[in-house]
N, C-alpha and C positions, 0 to 999 in steps of 0.2 A: 111335653117331652122331659124326662127327668135328667138331671146332671148324673153321669154315671159315676161320680165320686161321692157326692153329699145328698143327692135324691132331690135336691131343690128343682121346682118345676120351672122350666123356659116355656113361655108362651109366645109362640111364632104366629104372625098373622099369614094370610096366603101370600102378601106382598113380601114379607120377611123370607119366606120359603123361596120365592122366585129369586130374590136377591143374594141368598147363600150359595156359594158354590164350593166344590169339593177342594179341600186344601186350605180353605178360610179358617182363621183362628178367631174364636169367641171366648169371653171369660165369664165364669160363673161369678155372679155378685155375692153368692152365699159363701163359697169356699176359696175363691181366688183362683181356681185351678183354670189354666188355659186348656181349652178344647179344640181338636181338630174336628172340622166338617167332613165327614164321610159320606159319598152319595149326594143327591140332590132331589129337591121337591119331596115326594112321598116317601122316598127311600132314604132321606136325610138319617144320619146317625151322628152322635157325638162321641169322640174319644179323647182320653186325656193325652195332651201333647207330650212326646217323649223328647228328653234332652240327652245328648250326647256330647261327649269330649274326647279329646285325643291326648293320649299320654305324650308328653314330650321326650321322654326317655325311649320308650320301646315302639311308640305309635300306634299302640292298640286303641281302637275306638270302642269306647263302653259307655253304657247308659248311666245316667246320674240318678239316683233315688229321690223321690219327692222330698224325704227327710234331709239329705244333703242340699237340695235345692232351697228349702226354706231356712237352713243354717247358713249356708254360703261357706266360705273359709276353704281349707285345704281338703283335697279329695286323695284317696289312695288307689292307684292303678290295681285292678284285680288280677293283672298277669304279671307284672315285675314288682308290685307293692312299692313303687315309687310314690312319695307324696308330693303334691304340687297343688298350686292355687290356679284354677281354670280362669279363663277370660269370661267374666261373670255378664258382660255386657251383651245385649242382644244384637244379632246382625240385622 
């Protein structure tokens, strides 16, 4: 199964397919993208994990682009244009 971002092949054993469950997160060793497992077993798919943040001023929930995630620092709310630094720590 290829990584949907870089195309690097994942090789899953039958045991791996049994142990992966919908909602699990795995990382691509080639491009470092975090991928969410959708489906299970033969219907397993991988999709890039989306990251969202909440604007502290207007409380708009918006997705952070991959470029912003790689760079870190401040972001700008697309609704009110407030610039702030999100909590970059994972929950």
